[in-house]
C-alpha positions in Angstrom: 1.3 20.8 3.9 3.5 17.6 3.4 2.1 14.6 2.5 3.5 11.7 4.8 2.2 8.1 3.9 1.5 7.1 7.4 -0.6 10.2 8.1 -2.4 9.9 4.9 -3.6 6.0 6.1 -4.6 7.5 9.3 -6.7 9.7 7.7 -10.2 8.8 8.9 -13.4 10.8 9.6 -16.7 9.1 11.1 -20.0 9.8 11.7 -20.3 12.6 9.2 -24.4 13.7 9.4 -26.0 14.1 5.8 -29.1 14.3 5.0 -30.9 13.7 1.4 -34.8 14.0 0.0 -36.8 13.0 -3.1 -35.8 16.3 -4.9 -32.2 15.1 -4.7 -33.0 11.6 -6.2 -35.2 12.9 -8.8 -32.4 15.8 -9.8 -29.9 13.0 -10.2 -32.3 10.5 -11.9 -33.1 13.7 -14.7 -29.2 14.4 -14.9 -28.4 11.1 -16.1 -31.1 11.0 -18.6 -34.3 9.6 -16.8 -37.5 11.0 -18.1 -36.8 12.1 -21.6 -39.9 10.3 -22.5 -42.2 12.5 -20.4 -44.9 9.7 -20.7 -43.2 6.7 -20.1 -44.1 5.2 -17.1 -41.3 3.2 -16.5 -39.2 6.3 -16.8 -41.1 8.3 -14.6 -41.3 6.1 -11.7 -37.5 7.7 -11.4 -38.5 11.5 -11.6 -42.1 11.6 -10.7 -43.3 11.1 -7.0 -47.0 10.7 -6.9 -49.1 7.9 -6.3 -46.5 5.2 -6.3 -42.9 4.7 -4.7 -40.3 6.6 -5.9 -37.5 4.5 -7.7 -34.0 5.5 -7.2 -30.9 4.8 -9.4 -28.2 3.0 -7.5 -25.3 5.0 -8.8 -27.3 8.0 -6.7 -24.9 7.2 -4.0 -22.2 8.4 -5.8 -23.3 11.9 -6.3 -24.8 12.7 -2.6 -21.6 11.7 -0.8 -19.9 15.2 -0.3 -15.9 15.4 -0.7 -15.7 11.8 -1.8 -11.9 12.9 -2.0 -11.1 16.2 0.1 -9.4 19.1 -1.5 -7.6 19.8 1.6 -5.6 16.7 1.7 -2.4 18.2 1.2 -1.9 17.1 -2.3 -1.9 19.4 -5.4 -5.5 19.0 -5.7 -5.3 21.2 -9.6 -3.1 17.8 -10.5 -5.8 15.5 -9.2 -7.6 13.3 -11.7 -10.7 10.6 -10.7 -9.9 7.3 -12.3 -12.3 4.8 -11.0 -15.4 4.6 -9.0 -16.7 1.4 -7.3 -20.4 0.9 -5.6 -21.6 -1.8 -3.4 -25.3 -1.8 -2.3 -26.5 -3.7 0.6 -29.9 -2.8 0.0 -31.7 -0.4 -2.8 -31.1 3.0 -2.1 -33.9 5.1 0.0 -35.5 8.1 -2.2 -34.5 9.8 1.3 -32.8 9.4 4.0 -30.6 10.9 7.1 -27.1 9.4 6.9 -23.9 8.7 8.7 -20.7 8.3 6.6 -17.3 7.2 7.6 -14.5 8.0 5.1 -11.4 6.9 5.0 -8.0 6.5 3.0 -7.8 2.7 2.1 -4.3 2.9 0.6 -1.6 5.1 -1.3 0.9 4.0 -3.7 3.7 5.9 -5.2 4.0 5.7 -9.0 7.1 7.3 -9.6 8.2 11.0 -9.9 6.8 11.8 -13.3 3.4 9.8 -13.0 2.7 10.9 -9.1 1.0 8.4 -6.5 -2.5 6.7 -6.5 -5.2 7.3 -3.6 -7.8 4.8 -2.7 -10.7 6.0 -0.7 -14.1 4.5 0.9 -16.9 5.5 2.3 -19.6 4.1 3.9 -22.9 5.2 4.3 -25.4 4.4 7.1 -29.2 4.9 7.7 -28.8 7.5 11.2 -31.7 5.9 13.2 -30.1 2.1 13.1 -27.1 2.1 12.0 -27.9 -0.1 8.6 -25.1 0.0 6.1 -26.6 1.1 2.8 -23.6 1.6 0.6 -20.0 1.6 0.2 -18.1 3.7 -2.2 -14.6 3.1 -3.6 -12.6 5.5 -5.4 -9.2 5.5 -7.4 -7.8 8.8 -7.5 -4.3 9.9 -9.6 -2.7 12.6 -7.8 -0.1 13.4 -10.7 1.6 16.3 -8.9 2.4 14.1 -5.5 5.2 11.6 -5.4 8.0 10.7 -2.7 6.4 10.8 0.2 7.0 7.3 1.8 4.3 5.1 0.1 5.0 2.0 -1.4 5.1 1.4 -5.0 1.9 -0.9 -6.3 -1.2 -0.8 -7.9 -5.1 -0.7 -7.1 -7.9 -3.3 -7.2 -7.2 -5.3 -10.5 -10.0 -4.1 -13.3 -12.6 -6.1 -14.3 -12.2 -7.4 -18.2 -14.7 -7.3 -20.4 -15.4 -10.2 -22.5 -13.7 -10.0 -26.3 -16.8 -11.5 -28.0 -19.6 -9.2 -29.8 -21.4 -7.5 -27.2 -24.9 -9.1 -26.1 -26.9 -5.6 -25.9 -26.1 -2.2 -26.9 -27.8 1.1 -25.7 -27.2 4.4 -27.2 -28.1 7.3 -25.1 -27.8 11.3 -26.4 -26.5 13.8 -24.2 -28.2 17.2 -24.0 -25.7 20.4 -24.4 -26.7 21.4 -21.0 -26.2 18.1 -19.4 -23.1 19.0 -17.9 -25.0 22.1 -16.2 -27.5 20.0 -15.4 -25.2 17.5 -13.7 -23.6 19.8 -11.7 -26.3 20.9 -9.8 -25.8 17.5 -7.8 -22.9 19.2 -6.1 -19.8 18.7 -8.0 -19.4 22.6 -9.2 -15.8 22.1 -11.1 -15.8 24.8 -13.5 -14.4 22.5 -15.7 -18.0 21.5 -16.5 -19.5 24.9 -16.5 -17.2 27.8 -17.7 -16.0 27.8 -21.3 -12.0 29.7 -20.3 -11.7 27.3 -17.4 -12.2 24.6 -20.0 -9.8 26.2 -22.5 -7.5 26.6 -19.7 -7.2 22.7 -19.1 -7.3 22.1 -23.3 -10.8 21.4 -24.0 -12.9 23.4 -26.8 -16.0 23.3 -24.6 -17.0 22.3 -20.9 -16.8 18.6 -20.4 -18.9 16.3 -18.7 -18.7 14.8 -15.4 -16.8 11.5 -15.4 -19.8 10.3 -12.8 -22.3 11.6 -14.9 -21.0 9.2 -17.5 -20.9 6.6 -14.6 -25.0 7.1 -14.4 -25.5 7.2 -17.5 -24.3 3.7 -17.7 -26.3 2.5 -14.9 -29.4 3.8 -17.0 -28.7 2.0 -20.0 -28.2 -1.5 -17.8 -31.4 -0.6 -16.2 -33.3 -0.4 -19.2 -31.8 -2.9 -21.2 -31.2 -5.9 -18.4 -33.1 -5.0 -15.7 -36.6 -3.6 -17.1 -36.1 -0.7 -14.6 -36.1 -2.4 -11.9 -33.4 -0.8 -9.5 -33.4 -3.7 -6.8 -31.6 -5.3 -9.3 -28.4 -3.9 -8.8 -26.3 -4.2 -6.1 -22.9 -3.6 -7.1 -21.4 -1.1 -10.0 -17.3 -0.6 -10.7 -15.8 1.6 -13.8 -12.7 3.0 -14.9 -13.0 6.2 -16.5 -10.6 6.9 -19.8 -11.5 9.3 -21.7 -14.1 12.6 -21.6 -17.3 13.0 -22.7 -18.3 16.2 -24.3 -21.8 17.5 -23.6 -23.9 16.8 -27.2 -21.9 13.4 -27.8 -24.3 10.2 -28.0 -22.8 7.8 -25.5 -22.7 3.9 -26.6 -22.9 1.1 -23.6 -22.3 -2.3 -24.9 -22.8 -5.3 -22.3 -22.1 -8.6 -22.0 -24.1 -10.7 -19.5 -22.6 -13.9 -17.8 -25.2 -15.0 -15.3 -25.5 -12.2 -13.0 -22.2 -10.3 -13.9 -23.2 -8.2 -16.8 -19.7 -6.3 -18.1 -20.0 -2.9 -20.0 -18.1 -0.3 -21.9 -19.1 3.3 -22.7 -17.9 5.1 -26.1 -18.5 7.9 -28.2 -18.5 6.5 -31.4 -18.3 9.5 -33.6 -15.0 10.3 -32.4 -13.7 6.4 -31.9 -13.4 7.3 -28.0 -13.8 4.5 -25.4 -15.0 6.9 -22.3 -15.4 4.3 -19.6 -13.7 0.8 -19.5 -13.7 -2.3 -17.4 -17.2 -2.0 -16.3 -18.6 -4.5 -14.0 -22.7 -4.3 -12.5 -23.5 -7.3 -10.2 -26.7 -8.2 -10.1 -28.6 -9.7 -7.0 -29.3 -13.3 -7.3 
């Protein structure tokens, strides 16, 4: 199918019915590192449902939406790269819910014949029972194999700048050798994260960790160090993916707090690699 700019901007799907339960909420929390200390009550509140209201990781929203960017859009899906993730929460994520989702293409920009195109996607999630809006997800995707279909030149949202001073706080999160195998159970079954042959074909020695797993681990770091595990404090979480994480890496999340804005950046210091950039977490005031 030939891409056309006008048709892409008209791409919208409304009222997709989708539900999830406490199993999905706990699986997501465990897949981004909660519950490693099985006797830490603050950690258990995210992965054990008995005797208390189950807490939810704010970035759960990024994992429960099926096909945030559709594989059948008409592009060369093998050349698609997830570049940025944005999240706006209007109230804390429920531990279980029946949702209605609206998906749309917000904009497309042509970056030239050698660089492909930039797609901006958005998903709004509402409670099915009363249409209350819970979250808005945004994603920037690079389609490196597609250009020349009438889209204008341009760029997406301006990235958040991390302060140049030394970080106020840092948090080290070791990833497990099977972290990608665990995280893929949230729904992303791309063989790049599980199959050694697929990983080698893509130029990696081993299957790599999902970018959205690194994104969730960064959220966990902010919850642990700044929010004292209070998930209701986070209302926004944006970041740009820069380099892949290998399962077994230690992810260091550096944080800078200025009022209700927490800037963050994730790196793997052993490889001198910055894996998540331009992080911005907005706290409720």
